[in-house]
C-alpha positions, 0 to 999 in steps of 0.5 A: 478505519477512518472515513473515506472522502470520495473527493480526495485526490490520489496519485495513481502514477508519478504526477497522475492524480485522480479523484478517489471516487472515480478510482478503478481497483487497478488505480487503487493498486497503482497508488499503493505501489507508488506509495510503497515504492517511495517508502521503500526507496527512502528506506533503502536509501537510509539504511545504506547511508548508515553502513553495517547494521547498527541496531536500526530499524529495518527497511520494513519497520521504516516503511510503516513508521513513516506511513500516514494513517491514510496510507496504512488504512489503503494498504490494510484495505487492499490487503483484506481485499486480496485475502478475500479474493485468495479465499474465493479462489480456494473455494472455487477450486475445491468446488464449494461455490 
């Protein structure tokens, strides 16, 4: 993963920007949802315009094919956070923590 610049501006809602260093976990999750929704929308429109499956990329492949490195890093980081949260919740259920 690349370096994180806390001064970078992050869009956390349509037209709503916040300094990355000031973002809460909820803000980051909102930004990821916004990025994902825009990519899915573009991929869906492209798929619908293409007609029946002609061997083109699926929505998921189009989503990641056009993601910037920073977007992929942010998504990967958030995925890791979710995995850790799930593991911690599992440990708590088992009474091992």
